[in-house]
C-alpha positions, 0 to 999 in steps of 0.5 A: 446555477449548480456547480456541474454547470458552472464547471461546463466546458472544452476539453482544451479548457479542462486541461488548463484548468487540471495545468496548476494542479499538476504543475503543484503536485510535481513540485511538491514530489520534485521537492521531496525527491531531492530531500530523500536523494540527499538523505541517503543513509536514511532513506536506503540504508535506514529506511529500504534496508530496514526489513531485512536487519535483525534489529528491525521491529517486527523481527525483534518483536516475532524473535520475542515471540519465538522465545516465549513460544518456543518457534525457531520458524518466528526467528526472521532475518537473524542476519541481514541479508548479504545484497550484491550489484551486477551491474554498472549503475545499479547502485546509482539506480538503487539510490534513485529509485529508493528516494523516488520511491519515498517522495512519491509515499511523501508526495501521496495525499498532497497530489490527492488533494490537488487532484480533488480540488480539481474534480471538486467544481463539477460535483452538485453540492450532494455529491460533494457532501457525499465525498466530503474528506474523500481525499483525506480516506484516500491517502489514510487507507493507502498510507495505513496500507503501507506501513502495513506492508512495510513494517509486516508483509515486508520483513515476512517476504524477505526473510521467505524468498531470502532463504527459499531453496528450489534445490541445493545446487543452487546459492541465493545471491540476491541482486540489491535491486531485486530486493528493493523491488520487492519491498517496494511492490509488497509496500505499494500492494498493501497500500492499493489493498487498503483502498479496498473499503472506499472502492466497496464504498463508492460500488455500493453507492451506485448500485453495483455492488451489494453486501449480500454479494460480498457474503455469498462469496466470503468463503472465496474471497477468505481463500483467496487472501489466505492463499495470498497470506500463506504464499508471503510468509514463512511456513509456521501458522503465527506469521500467516495468522499476523498477515491474514487477520487484517486482511480479513478484518478489512473485508469485513470493514468493506462489507459492513460498509456496502451494507450501511450504503445500502440502507442509506440509498434505501433511505433515499428512495 
């Protein structure tokens, strides 16, 4: 009898089977949250405030490039952005959000593995072989994307947005929770964007996406990615290229994955 048949059951039975996986995932998240909450100095001051500081690795690297190339636009966050708190519970909310964000990123591989262990019995052996290492791949793609967002995109976005002025009559007073939301949103968005190769693989395997389609609309995709990079980076070509190049590479990797899946499907038919 196949795994799929063994996995048949009522909706309530599936929920009952899912519950221990959710409980273990929630327990891991809670433990990581408490640890991140206690380590306030490292999580808030060190990790999440890092992208706006002059000694952040990306800011130091670009400062060296600026000195070599004579391009002042590459100097990012020469001084830490002055932040203000405008609400009574603002700093507590900051601490809680920072701890939860850190815990969620750290716990993600374990949570994905728990969800995969719940789904795995419902697959046939052939499907399971085709999805080997799926949980690991999802986690790695997200973590690589989040690291790229945090290390490369967040400092550029903070530098650009904190220094942008639509009118000389308006001065910027950056709320600390607004800053935190920018860093978190950029980091998570890049983590999701880096899931593109996996999404393309699944769609191509199901015959819903072809490499020919992706090649036909390559220029449209590149224009969207380039526009996104230009919007979030300072107005200089080097900073934009630092973001554009990995995004273009991600798209080209997805095209090659779609082509490989198409060849695999043709060989099996």
